[in-house]
N, C-alpha and C positions, 0 to 999 in steps of 0.2 A: 504494500500500500504506500502511496506517495501523498504527502500533504503539502499544501502550498499556503501562502499567506502573503504578508508584506515582504518576506525574505525569499531566498531561493527554495525550490522544492526540497522536502526532506523525506527520505525513506522511513516509513514507520514500522515495518516488519510484518511478522506473521499475525494473521487473525487468530487469536487464541482459541476461539470456539471450534476451529477446525483441527486443532492439534489432536485431540482425543480420537476423533474419527479417523484421521490419517494414521495414527499409531495402530488402531484396530485394523484398518485396511491392509497394512503391511505386515500384520501378524505379530506385533509386539505383545507379549504375554501381559495380562492384567497386572501381575505382581511387579513387572518391570516398568510399567508406564510412567509412574511418578518420577523415577530416576531419569528415564529417557527424556521426559518433558523438561525436567530441570536442566539437563545437559544441553538440550536443544535451545533453551532460552539463554543460556550462557553464551553459546555460539552465536545466536542471533544478535545479542548485545554487542559482541566484538565486531561482527560483520557490519552492523549498522553504524557503529562508530567509525569504522574504516570507510564505508561508502559515503557517509555524510561529512567526512573530512574532520572528524573530531580527533585531536591529538591523543596519543596513548597516555593514559593516566588522568585524562580530563573527562572521560565519558561517564554516563550514568552507571555503567557496569562496574566501576571502580569502587572498592570499599574504602571508607575513610578510616 
């Protein structure tokens, strides 16, 4: 998803409601879905920071 406004377009990432269905469709076992979803969201945050040009260490995915 891409969002716009007064500044340049920003990539927003995965539609969260679709994650569970996608994991089910590719055969991820129910016991593993929570871990896989968490890992996916970590990867998404890093990718979005890179795509949107946010310097490493300044993105929302960084812990304080």
